[in-house]
C-alpha positions in Angstrom: -38.7 -173.6 76.3 -42.3 -173.6 75.1 -43.6 -176.7 73.3 -44.0 -176.4 69.5 -46.3 -178.3 67.1 -46.3 -179.2 63.5 -49.8 -177.9 63.0 -50.8 -174.4 63.6 -53.8 -173.4 65.8 -55.6 -172.2 62.7 -55.1 -175.7 61.1 -56.3 -177.4 64.3 -59.4 -175.3 64.4 -60.1 -175.9 60.7 -59.7 -179.6 61.2 -62.1 -179.7 64.1 -64.6 -177.7 62.1 -64.2 -180.2 59.3 -65.0 -183.0 61.7 -67.8 -181.1 63.5 -69.4 -178.5 61.3 -71.7 -177.3 64.1 -69.0 -177.0 66.8 -69.1 -173.9 69.0 -66.2 -171.6 69.8 -66.5 -172.7 73.5 -66.2 -176.4 72.5 -63.2 -175.6 70.3 -61.5 -173.8 73.1 -62.1 -176.7 75.5 -60.7 -179.2 73.0 -57.5 -177.3 72.2 -57.0 -175.4 75.5 -57.5 -171.9 74.2 -59.8 -169.1 75.3 -63.0 -168.6 73.6 -61.8 -165.2 72.6 -58.7 -166.7 70.9 -60.9 -169.2 69.1 -63.2 -166.4 67.8 -60.2 -164.6 66.5 -59.0 -167.7 64.6 -62.5 -168.3 63.2 -62.6 -164.6 62.1 -59.3 -165.0 60.3 -60.5 -168.2 58.5 -63.8 -166.6 57.6 -62.2 -163.3 56.4 -59.7 -165.3 54.2 -62.6 -167.3 52.7 -61.5 -170.7 54.2 -64.8 -171.1 56.0 -68.4 -169.9 55.4 -70.8 -169.5 58.3 -74.5 -170.4 57.9 -77.1 -169.8 60.6 -78.8 -173.1 61.5 -81.3 -172.9 64.3 -79.7 -171.1 67.2 -76.2 -172.0 66.2 -73.9 -171.9 63.2 -72.9 -174.5 60.6 -69.5 -174.0 59.1 -68.6 -175.0 55.6 -65.0 -175.3 54.4 -63.8 -174.0 51.1 -61.4 -176.8 50.5 -60.2 -175.6 47.1 -58.4 -172.5 48.5 -54.6 -172.8 48.6 -52.4 -172.8 51.6 -51.2 -169.3 52.6 -47.4 -170.1 52.7 -45.8 -168.9 49.5 -43.8 -172.1 49.3 -47.0 -174.3 49.4 -49.5 -172.3 47.4 -50.0 -175.3 45.0 -51.5 -177.3 47.8 -55.2 -176.9 48.6 -56.4 -176.8 52.2 -58.6 -179.8 51.4 -55.5 -181.8 50.6 -54.1 -181.1 54.1 -57.4 -182.1 55.7 -57.5 -185.3 53.7 -53.9 -186.0 54.9 -55.1 -185.6 58.4 -57.7 -188.4 57.8 -60.7 -186.1 57.3 -61.9 -187.7 54.0 -65.5 -186.7 54.6 -65.5 -183.0 54.5 -68.4 -180.6 54.8 -67.0 -178.5 52.0 -67.9 -176.4 48.9 
């Protein structure tokens, strides 16, 4: 039986971006044991939904989190993504 977790891969990526706004897809993949391709898909999902903004900074990117957006689950739409990140101990967010 495969292992399960309480936090989705999307939430893990978002939390790492909150901690390290200039993290690369390769670094994310190494930290959470996913391929760079899978990480880029997650980043694309988060970007398309408006949860993150990408800004070119030098040769890399800086991510900013839109912490006011609600969670996507219908049962939890009253909770902002920033509230979840704060609950994970990420008080200092690079957010809008």
